[in-house]
N, C-alpha and C positions, 0 to 999 in steps of 0.2 A: 365830735365837732359841735361847738356851740357858737352862735353868732348873735350878738345883740346890737341894736341901733338905738342910740340915746336911751339905753336901759331896757328896751323892749326886745324880748327874745324872739328871733325869727323862726318860722316853721321850716325846718329842714327835713321833714319826715319823708319827702319824696326824692331826696338827694343824698348823695354821699360825697364827701370832700376828702381829697388826699393832697397833702403838701409834703413833698420830699425835699429836704434840705441836705445838700451834699457838702462834705468837707472841702471839696474842690472849689467851693465858692459859687456853685450853680444851684438852682432850684427848679422844680417843676410842680405845677398845681393842676389838678384835674377835678372837675365837678361832673358827677354822673347823675343823670336823672333816672330814677327807678320807676319808669312808667311801662307797664306791660304793653307788648309781649316781651320786649328786650330792654335791658338797661342801655342807655345811650349817653356817651360822654360828649357833651356839647361845648363845654367851656374848658379850655386848657391854656396854660401859660407856662413859658419857660424863660429863664433869665439868670441873673447873677444876684448875689446877696453879699452884704458885708456889715459888720458891727461898726458903730461909731467908736471913737477913742475910749470912752468910758464904759462901753458895752451896755449902755442903757437903751439904745435904739438899734434897730436893724433896718437897713435900706435895701429894698428889692428893686431891681432894674429889669423891666421886661425887655427881652431881646427884640421882639418884632417891632415894638413901638418906641422903645427907649424911655417909656414912662417910668418915673421914679415914684416909689411909695416908701416914705419914712414912717416906721411904726415903732411905738414905744413898747419896750419889753416890760410887761407887768409881772410876769412870772416865767422863769426858765429853770425848771427843776426836774431832775430825774426823767419822768415820762410825760411832763406837762409843759406846754408852751402857751402863754397867754399874751396877746398883742393888742395894743390900742392904736387906732388910726382915726385922725380927724380929717375929713374930706373937705372942710371949709363950711359945710352945712350941718353935718351930723357926726357923732362920735360912734365909731364901730369898734366892737371888742370881739376878737376871735380867740377861741379856746381850742387847742389841739391836744390830742392824747397820742402817745407813741403806741403804734400797733406793730407787733412783730409777727 
């Protein structure tokens, strides 16, 4: 996992991110903080996802809040997913790798 905000890479050394995208149209995301003595999952999110008509963007809808997040697909290839999201203030780029 790699995350940049306005081109600046964020320090994720104390965290592990997992994004599961299911063919059923659902997703779940977990952020685990690796702080001794035990890892602790503090941030989790579940919801639905769908491509736009041209499959250039993916929209995530969080189940609990109904919040929508439209993210541009920069790269979707084999074992790589790279998404760009503009929150109105900053541009975030998320890079995920497939882990089996």
